Biopython code that builds the backbone (N, CA, C, O; Angstrom):
import numpy as np
from Bio.PDB.StructureBuilder import StructureBuilder

atoms = [
    (1, "MET", "N", (-18.571, 12.671, 47.436)),
    (1, "MET", "CA", (-17.930, 13.164, 45.767)),
    (1, "MET", "C", (-19.235, 13.364, 45.008)),
    (1, "MET", "O", (-20.049, 12.507, 44.664)),
    (2, "LEU", "N", (-19.257, 14.697, 44.818)),
    (2, "LEU", "CA", (-19.757, 14.903, 43.835)),
    (2, "LEU", "C", (-19.328, 14.116, 42.507)),
    (2, "LEU", "O", (-18.283, 13.567, 42.158)),
    (3, "TYR", "N", (-20.883, 14.342, 41.776)),
    (3, "TYR", "CA", (-21.117, 13.585, 40.441)),
    (3, "TYR", "C", (-22.165, 14.361, 39.467)),
    (3, "TYR", "O", (-23.395, 14.338, 39.414)),
    (4, "LYS", "N", (-21.358, 14.927, 38.858)),
    (4, "LYS", "CA", (-22.201, 15.865, 37.609)),
    (4, "LYS", "C", (-22.765, 15.554, 36.844)),
    (4, "LYS", "O", (-22.057, 15.640, 35.841)),
    (5, "LEU", "N", (-23.628, 15.225, 36.617)),
    (5, "LEU", "CA", (-24.995, 14.507, 35.552)),
    (5, "LEU", "C", (-24.692, 15.759, 34.072)),
    (5, "LEU", "O", (-24.543, 16.981, 34.078)),
    (6, "PRO", "N", (-24.706, 14.618, 32.810)),
    (6, "PRO", "CA", (-25.374, 15.096, 31.515)),
    (6, "PRO", "C", (-25.919, 16.490, 31.202)),
    (6, "PRO", "O", (-25.893, 16.970, 30.069)),
    (7, "ASP", "N", (-26.506, 17.224, 32.478)),
    (7, "ASP", "CA", (-27.257, 17.985, 32.079)),
    (7, "ASP", "C", (-26.569, 19.534, 33.195)),
    (7, "ASP", "O", (-26.997, 20.673, 33.012)),
    (8, "GLY", "N", (-25.730, 19.272, 34.032)),
    (8, "GLY", "CA", (-25.202, 19.593, 34.813)),
    (8, "GLY", "C", (-25.720, 19.693, 36.243)),
    (8, "GLY", "O", (-25.980, 20.849, 36.577)),
    (9, "ARG", "N", (-25.902, 18.883, 37.042)),
    (9, "ARG", "CA", (-27.058, 18.671, 37.909)),
    (9, "ARG", "C", (-25.480, 17.985, 38.714)),
    (9, "ARG", "O", (-24.356, 17.576, 38.424)),
    (10, "GLU", "N", (-26.491, 18.255, 40.014)),
    (10, "GLU", "CA", (-24.938, 17.555, 40.889)),
    (10, "GLU", "C", (-25.396, 16.422, 41.741)),
    (10, "GLU", "O", (-26.551, 16.695, 42.068)),
    (11, "ILE", "N", (-25.125, 15.558, 42.130)),
    (11, "ILE", "CA", (-25.494, 14.781, 43.316)),
    (11, "ILE", "C", (-24.203, 14.429, 43.943)),
    (11, "ILE", "O", (-23.142, 14.238, 43.349)),
    (12, "VAL", "N", (-24.546, 14.328, 45.964)),
    (12, "VAL", "CA", (-23.513, 13.365, 46.355)),
    (12, "VAL", "C", (-23.535, 11.455, 46.092)),
    (12, "VAL", "O", (-24.349, 10.541, 45.959)),
    (13, "LEU", "N", (-21.814, 11.727, 46.144)),
    (13, "LEU", "CA", (-22.266, 10.522, 45.277)),
    (13, "LEU", "C", (-22.516, 8.806, 46.508)),
    (13, "LEU", "O", (-22.805, 7.612, 46.430)),
    (14, "GLU", "N", (-22.116, 9.949, 47.577)),
    (14, "GLU", "CA", (-22.602, 8.641, 49.004)),
    (14, "GLU", "C", (-23.984, 8.910, 49.085)),
    (14, "GLU", "O", (-24.489, 7.857, 49.473)),
    (15, "ASP", "N", (-24.961, 9.849, 48.908)),
    (15, "ASP", "CA", (-26.330, 9.573, 49.224)),
    (15, "ASP", "C", (-26.395, 8.733, 48.193)),
    (15, "ASP", "O", (-27.255, 7.961, 48.617)),
    (16, "VAL", "N", (-26.046, 8.260, 46.948)),
    (16, "VAL", "CA", (-26.919, 7.629, 46.210)),
    (16, "VAL", "C", (-27.788, 6.075, 47.210)),
    (16, "VAL", "O", (-26.935, 5.359, 47.734)),
    (17, "VAL", "N", (-28.788, 5.757, 47.373)),
    (17, "VAL", "CA", (-28.893, 4.170, 47.289)),
    (17, "VAL", "C", (-29.296, 3.489, 46.531)),
    (17, "VAL", "O", (-29.789, 2.391, 46.791)),
    (18, "ARG", "N", (-29.223, 3.799, 45.824)),
    (18, "ARG", "CA", (-29.612, 2.696, 44.549)),
    (18, "ARG", "C", (-29.436, 3.251, 43.181)),
    (18, "ARG", "O", (-29.079, 4.429, 43.201)),
    (19, "VAL", "N", (-29.641, 2.549, 41.580)),
    (19, "VAL", "CA", (-29.763, 3.380, 40.706)),
    (19, "VAL", "C", (-30.042, 2.406, 39.790)),
    (19, "VAL", "O", (-29.311, 1.437, 39.585)),
    (20, "SER", "N", (-31.344, 2.687, 39.087)),
    (20, "SER", "CA", (-31.896, 1.369, 38.519)),
    (20, "SER", "C", (-31.183, 1.298, 36.707)),
    (20, "SER", "O", (-30.255, 1.914, 36.184)),
    (21, "LYS", "N", (-32.041, 0.359, 36.231)),
    (21, "LYS", "CA", (-31.090, 0.640, 34.286)),
    (21, "LYS", "C", (-31.585, 1.403, 33.768)),
    (21, "LYS", "O", (-31.477, 2.259, 34.646)),
    (22, "VAL", "N", (-31.998, 1.791, 33.149)),
    (22, "VAL", "CA", (-31.932, 2.364, 31.493)),
    (22, "VAL", "C", (-33.182, 1.282, 30.897)),
    (22, "VAL", "O", (-33.333, 0.070, 30.741)),
    (23, "ARG", "N", (-34.120, 2.823, 30.633)),
    (23, "ARG", "CA", (-34.978, 2.044, 30.199)),
    (23, "ARG", "C", (-36.278, 2.927, 29.746)),
    (23, "ARG", "O", (-36.639, 4.004, 30.221)),
    (24, "ASP", "N", (-36.921, 2.116, 28.620)),
    (24, "ASP", "CA", (-38.188, 2.667, 27.689)),
    (24, "ASP", "C", (-38.959, 3.066, 28.098)),
    (24, "ASP", "O", (-39.751, 2.196, 28.460)),
    (25, "MET", "N", (-39.511, 4.766, 28.455)),
    (25, "MET", "CA", (-40.689, 4.747, 28.809)),
    (25, "MET", "C", (-41.947, 5.413, 27.955)),
    (25, "MET", "O", (-42.780, 6.210, 28.386)),
    (26, "GLY", "N", (-41.861, 4.955, 26.852)),
    (26, "GLY", "CA", (-42.805, 4.626, 26.398)),
    (26, "GLY", "C", (-43.081, 6.079, 25.014)),
    (26, "GLY", "O", (-42.757, 5.754, 23.872)),
    (27, "GLU", "N", (-43.354, 6.786, 25.112)),
    (27, "GLU", "CA", (-43.716, 8.445, 23.997)),
    (27, "GLU", "C", (-43.789, 9.130, 25.485)),
    (27, "GLU", "O", (-44.098, 8.491, 26.491)),
    (28, "ASP", "N", (-43.348, 10.996, 25.470)),
    (28, "ASP", "CA", (-43.266, 11.205, 26.547)),
    (28, "ASP", "C", (-44.875, 12.255, 26.202)),
    (28, "ASP", "O", (-45.346, 12.664, 25.141)),
    (29, "ASP", "N", (-45.243, 12.366, 27.336)),
    (29, "ASP", "CA", (-46.678, 13.246, 27.217)),
    (29, "ASP", "C", (-46.156, 14.694, 26.930)),
    (29, "ASP", "O", (-46.768, 15.503, 26.233)),
    (30, "ARG", "N", (-45.346, 14.854, 27.346)),
    (30, "ARG", "CA", (-45.190, 16.524, 27.238)),
    (30, "ARG", "C", (-44.186, 17.128, 25.311)),
    (30, "ARG", "O", (-43.885, 18.277, 24.986)),
    (31, "SER", "N", (-43.984, 15.950, 24.581)),
    (31, "SER", "CA", (-44.001, 16.252, 22.479)),
    (31, "SER", "C", (-44.843, 15.286, 21.891)),
    (31, "SER", "O", (-45.626, 14.405, 22.247)),
    (32, "ILE", "N", (-44.377, 15.793, 20.830)),
    (32, "ILE", "CA", (-45.721, 15.060, 19.663)),
    (32, "ILE", "C", (-44.432, 14.593, 19.394)),
    (32, "ILE", "O", (-43.428, 15.292, 19.255)),
    (33, "GLU", "N", (-44.555, 12.646, 19.287)),
    (33, "GLU", "CA", (-43.855, 11.454, 18.200)),
    (33, "GLU", "C", (-42.461, 11.687, 18.646)),
    (33, "GLU", "O", (-41.532, 11.928, 17.875)),
    (34, "MET", "N", (-42.332, 11.572, 20.413)),
    (34, "MET", "CA", (-41.514, 12.230, 20.807)),
    (34, "MET", "C", (-41.320, 10.511, 21.295)),
    (34, "MET", "O", (-42.082, 9.612, 20.941)),
    (35, "SER", "N", (-40.111, 10.343, 22.180)),
    (35, "SER", "CA", (-40.391, 9.233, 23.005)),
    (35, "SER", "C", (-39.227, 9.576, 24.289)),
    (35, "SER", "O", (-38.573, 10.565, 23.957)),
    (36, "LYS", "N", (-38.966, 9.249, 25.109)),
    (36, "LYS", "CA", (-38.107, 8.707, 26.057)),
    (36, "LYS", "C", (-37.704, 7.402, 27.170)),
    (36, "LYS", "O", (-38.284, 6.426, 27.645)),
    (37, "LEU", "N", (-36.102, 8.151, 27.275)),
    (37, "LEU", "CA", (-35.703, 6.969, 27.954)),
    (37, "LEU", "C", (-35.069, 7.468, 29.229)),
    (37, "LEU", "O", (-34.606, 8.603, 29.117)),
    (38, "SER", "N", (-34.938, 6.932, 30.352)),
    (38, "SER", "CA", (-34.626, 7.265, 31.214)),
    (38, "SER", "C", (-33.912, 6.285, 32.804)),
    (38, "SER", "O", (-34.685, 5.981, 33.712)),
    (39, "PHE", "N", (-32.696, 5.993, 32.857)),
    (39, "PHE", "CA", (-33.314, 5.717, 34.972)),
    (39, "PHE", "C", (-33.524, 6.737, 35.617)),
    (39, "PHE", "O", (-33.503, 7.905, 35.228)),
    (40, "THR", "N", (-33.780, 6.230, 36.848)),
    (40, "THR", "CA", (-33.264, 7.070, 38.702)),
    (40, "THR", "C", (-32.414, 6.295, 39.312)),
    (40, "THR", "O", (-31.971, 5.149, 39.393)),
    (41, "ILE", "N", (-32.346, 7.557, 39.785)),
    (41, "ILE", "CA", (-31.223, 7.716, 40.753)),
    (41, "ILE", "C", (-32.390, 8.024, 42.443)),
    (41, "ILE", "O", (-33.278, 8.755, 42.881)),
    (42, "TYR", "N", (-31.593, 6.949, 42.771)),
    (42, "TYR", "CA", (-32.704, 7.251, 44.308)),
    (42, "TYR", "C", (-31.751, 8.006, 45.367)),
    (42, "TYR", "O", (-30.553, 7.990, 45.083)),
    (43, "ILE", "N", (-32.017, 8.465, 46.191)),
    (43, "ILE", "CA", (-30.760, 9.075, 47.406)),
    (43, "ILE", "C", (-31.888, 9.052, 48.523)),
    (43, "ILE", "O", (-33.031, 9.489, 48.389)),
    (44, "GLY", "N", (-31.353, 8.466, 49.633)),
    (44, "GLY", "CA", (-32.231, 8.592, 51.420)),
    (44, "GLY", "C", (-32.974, 7.705, 50.916)),
    (44, "GLY", "O", (-32.824, 6.722, 50.192)),
    (45, "GLN", "N", (-34.033, 8.370, 51.567)),
    (45, "GLN", "CA", (-35.952, 7.503, 51.444)),
    (45, "GLN", "C", (-36.174, 8.421, 50.622)),
    (45, "GLN", "O", (-35.796, 7.733, 49.674)),
    (46, "GLU", "N", (-36.383, 9.128, 50.265)),
    (46, "GLU", "CA", (-38.061, 9.880, 49.777)),
    (46, "GLU", "C", (-37.507, 10.760, 48.545)),
    (46, "GLU", "O", (-38.419, 11.296, 47.915)),
    (47, "GLU", "N", (-36.079, 11.050, 48.020)),
    (47, "GLU", "CA", (-36.061, 11.346, 46.912)),
    (47, "GLU", "C", (-35.170, 10.899, 45.974)),
    (47, "GLU", "O", (-34.076, 10.451, 46.318)),
    (48, "THR", "N", (-35.688, 11.006, 44.233)),
    (48, "THR", "CA", (-35.546, 10.489, 43.392)),
    (48, "THR", "C", (-35.136, 11.552, 41.998)),
    (48, "THR", "O", (-35.864, 12.376, 41.445)),
    (49, "ILE", "N", (-33.521, 11.134, 41.650)),
    (49, "ILE", "CA", (-33.620, 12.485, 40.097)),
    (49, "ILE", "C", (-33.734, 11.554, 38.798)),
    (49, "ILE", "O", (-32.779, 10.801, 38.604)),
    (50, "GLU", "N", (-34.703, 11.525, 37.968)),
    (50, "GLU", "CA", (-34.297, 10.750, 36.909)),
    (50, "GLU", "C", (-34.045, 11.708, 35.565)),
    (50, "GLU", "O", (-34.589, 12.742, 35.179)),
    (51, "VAL", "N", (-32.767, 10.731, 34.934)),
    (51, "VAL", "CA", (-32.174, 11.649, 34.369)),
    (51, "VAL", "C", (-32.603, 10.684, 32.377)),
    (51, "VAL", "O", (-32.329, 9.555, 31.972)),
    (52, "SER", "N", (-33.443, 12.050, 31.598)),
    (52, "SER", "CA", (-34.161, 11.279, 30.491)),
    (52, "SER", "C", (-33.166, 11.401, 29.424)),
    (52, "SER", "O", (-32.123, 12.004, 29.673)),
    (53, "GLU", "N", (-33.391, 10.839, 28.125)),
    (53, "GLU", "CA", (-33.678, 11.895, 26.529)),
    (53, "GLU", "C", (-34.561, 11.454, 26.264)),
    (53, "GLU", "O", (-35.240, 10.757, 27.018)),
    (54, "GLN", "N", (-34.778, 11.680, 25.302)),
    (54, "GLN", "CA", (-35.454, 11.813, 24.001)),
    (54, "GLN", "C", (-34.626, 10.883, 22.947)),
    (54, "GLN", "O", (-33.450, 10.715, 22.625)),
    (55, "TYR", "N", (-36.150, 10.280, 22.527)),
    (55, "TYR", "CA", (-36.044, 10.438, 21.053)),
    (55, "TYR", "C", (-36.303, 10.046, 19.822)),
    (55, "TYR", "O", (-35.757, 8.944, 19.882)),
    (56, "HIS", "N", (-36.797, 10.122, 18.560)),
    (56, "HIS", "CA", (-36.891, 9.508, 18.263)),
    (56, "HIS", "C", (-36.535, 7.855, 17.831)),
    (56, "HIS", "O", (-35.623, 7.206, 18.344)),
    (57, "PHE", "N", (-37.767, 7.188, 16.441)),
    (57, "PHE", "CA", (-37.675, 6.741, 16.583)),
    (57, "PHE", "C", (-36.646, 6.298, 15.547)),
    (57, "PHE", "O", (-36.200, 5.152, 15.488)),
    (58, "ALA", "N", (-36.390, 7.053, 14.936)),
    (58, "ALA", "CA", (-34.936, 6.416, 13.991)),
    (58, "ALA", "C", (-33.803, 7.093, 14.823)),
    (58, "ALA", "O", (-32.927, 7.654, 14.167)),
    (59, "ASP", "N", (-33.710, 7.112, 16.135)),
    (59, "ASP", "CA", (-31.532, 7.698, 16.988)),
    (59, "ASP", "C", (-32.156, 6.858, 18.514)),
    (59, "ASP", "O", (-31.860, 7.329, 19.612)),
    (60, "TRP", "N", (-33.018, 5.606, 18.398)),
    (60, "TRP", "CA", (-33.177, 5.652, 19.470)),
    (60, "TRP", "C", (-31.828, 4.148, 19.968)),
    (60, "TRP", "O", (-31.368, 3.742, 21.036)),
    (61, "VAL", "N", (-31.729, 3.937, 19.158)),
    (61, "VAL", "CA", (-29.771, 3.106, 18.906)),
    (61, "VAL", "C", (-29.047, 4.105, 19.167)),
    (61, "VAL", "O", (-27.994, 3.864, 19.757)),
    (62, "ASP", "N", (-29.242, 4.974, 18.955)),
    (62, "ASP", "CA", (-27.892, 5.953, 19.673)),
    (62, "ASP", "C", (-28.112, 6.644, 21.030)),
    (62, "ASP", "O", (-27.109, 6.921, 21.688)),
    (63, "LYS", "N", (-29.234, 6.925, 21.473)),
    (63, "LYS", "CA", (-29.968, 8.129, 22.303)),
    (63, "LYS", "C", (-29.729, 6.570, 23.764)),
    (63, "LYS", "O", (-29.681, 6.772, 24.977)),
    (64, "LYS", "N", (-29.675, 5.813, 23.384)),
    (64, "LYS", "CA", (-29.606, 4.371, 24.842)),
    (64, "LYS", "C", (-28.571, 4.252, 24.708)),
    (64, "LYS", "O", (-28.201, 4.480, 25.860)),
    (65, "LYS", "N", (-27.600, 4.034, 24.106)),
    (65, "LYS", "CA", (-25.755, 3.863, 24.183)),
    (65, "LYS", "C", (-24.981, 4.935, 25.203)),
    (65, "LYS", "O", (-24.249, 4.671, 26.156)),
    (66, "LYS", "N", (-25.418, 6.327, 24.643)),
    (66, "LYS", "CA", (-25.555, 7.237, 25.525)),
    (66, "LYS", "C", (-25.753, 7.741, 27.161)),
    (66, "LYS", "O", (-25.006, 8.333, 27.940)),
    (67, "LEU", "N", (-27.414, 7.094, 27.294)),
    (67, "LEU", "CA", (-27.635, 6.493, 28.694)),
    (67, "LEU", "C", (-27.183, 5.771, 29.313)),
    (67, "LEU", "O", (-26.988, 5.803, 30.528)),
    (68, "ASP", "N", (-26.826, 4.622, 28.200)),
    (68, "ASP", "CA", (-26.363, 3.825, 29.273)),
    (68, "ASP", "C", (-25.332, 3.467, 29.513)),
    (68, "ASP", "O", (-24.984, 2.612, 30.327)),
    (69, "LEU", "N", (-24.491, 4.338, 28.549)),
    (69, "LEU", "CA", (-22.753, 4.972, 29.087)),
    (69, "LEU", "C", (-22.687, 5.672, 30.896)),
    (69, "LEU", "O", (-22.148, 5.377, 31.962)),
    (70, "VAL", "N", (-23.575, 6.697, 30.365)),
    (70, "VAL", "CA", (-23.677, 7.727, 31.762)),
    (70, "VAL", "C", (-24.999, 6.763, 32.951)),
    (70, "VAL", "O", (-25.824, 7.262, 33.716)),
    (71, "GLN", "N", (-24.830, 5.896, 32.779)),
    (71, "GLN", "CA", (-26.189, 5.311, 34.050)),
    (71, "GLN", "C", (-24.498, 4.109, 34.715)),
    (71, "GLN", "O", (-24.141, 4.047, 35.891)),
    (72, "HIS", "N", (-23.945, 3.498, 33.754)),
    (72, "HIS", "CA", (-22.867, 3.089, 33.557)),
    (72, "HIS", "C", (-21.459, 3.658, 34.679)),
    (72, "HIS", "O", (-20.888, 3.115, 35.624)),
    (73, "ASP", "N", (-21.297, 5.026, 33.982)),
    (73, "ASP", "CA", (-19.921, 5.655, 34.389)),
    (73, "ASP", "C", (-21.167, 5.689, 35.901)),
    (73, "ASP", "O", (-21.462, 4.510, 36.097)),
    (74, "LEU", "N", (-21.729, 6.369, 36.675)),
    (74, "LEU", "CA", (-22.743, 7.480, 37.555)),
    (74, "LEU", "C", (-22.435, 5.109, 38.450)),
    (74, "LEU", "O", (-21.413, 4.729, 39.020)),
    (75, "VAL", "N", (-23.354, 4.472, 38.251)),
    (75, "VAL", "CA", (-22.899, 3.351, 38.932)),
    (75, "VAL", "C", (-21.092, 3.045, 39.635)),
    (75, "VAL", "O", (-20.878, 3.178, 40.840)),
    (76, "HIS", "N", (-20.384, 2.789, 39.007)),
    (76, "HIS", "CA", (-19.362, 2.322, 38.209)),
    (76, "HIS", "C", (-18.296, 3.801, 39.969)),
    (76, "HIS", "O", (-17.549, 3.302, 40.811)),
    (77, "LYS", "N", (-18.630, 5.404, 39.943)),
    (77, "LYS", "CA", (-18.612, 6.126, 40.893)),
    (77, "LYS", "C", (-18.439, 6.001, 42.415)),
    (77, "LYS", "O", (-17.795, 6.206, 43.444)),
    (78, "TRP", "N", (-19.963, 5.298, 41.498)),
    (78, "TRP", "CA", (-21.084, 5.296, 43.187)),
    (78, "TRP", "C", (-20.192, 4.070, 43.930)),
    (78, "TRP", "O", (-20.075, 4.258, 45.141)),
    (79, "LYS", "N", (-19.599, 2.954, 43.465)),
    (79, "LYS", "CA", (-19.086, 2.502, 43.413)),
    (79, "LYS", "C", (-18.327, 2.479, 44.859)),
    (79, "LYS", "O", (-18.385, 2.273, 46.071)),
    (80, "LEU", "N", (-17.299, 2.999, 43.311)),
    (80, "LEU", "CA", (-15.951, 3.753, 44.700)),
    (80, "LEU", "C", (-16.050, 4.289, 45.744)),
    (80, "LEU", "O", (-15.679, 3.954, 46.869)),
    (81, "ALA", "N", (-16.658, 5.302, 45.309)),
    (81, "ALA", "CA", (-16.502, 6.984, 46.141)),
    (81, "ALA", "C", (-16.899, 5.654, 47.596)),
    (81, "ALA", "O", (-16.147, 5.547, 48.565)),
    (82, "ILE", "N", (-18.439, 4.616, 47.395)),
    (82, "ILE", "CA", (-18.663, 4.163, 48.997)),
    (82, "ILE", "C", (-17.266, 2.931, 49.633)),
    (82, "ILE", "O", (-16.868, 2.633, 50.759)),
    (83, "GLY", "N", (-16.934, 2.563, 48.430)),
    (83, "GLY", "CA", (-15.776, 2.022, 49.016)),
    (83, "GLY", "C", (-15.891, 0.552, 48.818)),
    (83, "GLY", "O", (-15.409, -0.226, 49.641)),
    (84, "GLU", "N", (-16.829, -0.054, 47.213)),
    (84, "GLU", "CA", (-17.103, -1.215, 46.382)),
    (84, "GLU", "C", (-16.908, -1.721, 45.631)),
    (84, "GLU", "O", (-17.456, -1.353, 44.592)),
    (85, "ALA", "N", (-16.053, -2.856, 45.571)),
    (85, "ALA", "CA", (-15.456, -2.934, 44.451)),
    (85, "ALA", "C", (-15.664, -3.886, 43.826)),
    (85, "ALA", "O", (-15.817, -4.903, 44.502)),
    (86, "GLY", "N", (-15.766, -4.033, 42.383)),
    (86, "GLY", "CA", (-15.554, -5.015, 42.007)),
    (86, "GLY", "C", (-16.717, -5.426, 40.856)),
    (86, "GLY", "O", (-16.081, -5.731, 39.847)),
    (87, "ASP", "N", (-17.445, -5.492, 40.724)),
    (87, "ASP", "CA", (-18.966, -5.820, 40.042)),
    (87, "ASP", "C", (-19.938, -4.148, 39.414)),
    (87, "ASP", "O", (-20.983, -3.679, 39.864)),
    (88, "SER", "N", (-19.356, -3.807, 38.656)),
    (88, "SER", "CA", (-21.218, -2.178, 38.951)),
    (88, "SER", "C", (-22.022, -2.285, 37.734)),
    (88, "SER", "O", (-22.154, -1.405, 36.883)),
    (89, "SER", "N", (-22.787, -3.991, 37.738)),
    (89, "SER", "CA", (-23.847, -3.953, 37.582)),
    (89, "SER", "C", (-25.463, -3.103, 38.864)),
    (89, "SER", "O", (-25.398, -2.077, 39.541)),
    (90, "VAL", "N", (-26.218, -3.721, 38.765)),
    (90, "VAL", "CA", (-27.512, -2.544, 39.373)),
    (90, "VAL", "C", (-28.377, -3.039, 40.153)),
    (90, "VAL", "O", (-29.276, -2.331, 40.607)),
]
sb = StructureBuilder()
sb.init_structure("model")
sb.init_model(0)
sb.init_chain("A")
sb.init_seg("    ")
for serial, (resi, resn, name, xyz) in enumerate(atoms, 1):
    if name == "N":
        sb.init_residue(resn, " ", resi, " ")
    sb.init_atom(name, np.array(xyz, "f"), 0.0, 1.0, " ", f" {name:<3s}", serial, name[0])
structure = sb.get_structure()
């Protein structure tokens, strides 16, 4: 089953091995005064996909909620795809 990430990338849920929790990665080296929240999708033994949101300190809460929703939805649909019912924790 395909899952479409907010940035348009698609992943095959049955290939996912693990999904990390959302983490605050601190200041983003690619931007001035912006920081980054992210979680990682592990596919197979070596492939990883990072899903992230840049934020300014004033909009941390909104960005965190948004990324948490994406992560929880992904985990829920991943568990359904692999036939695992119940808890959607990571």
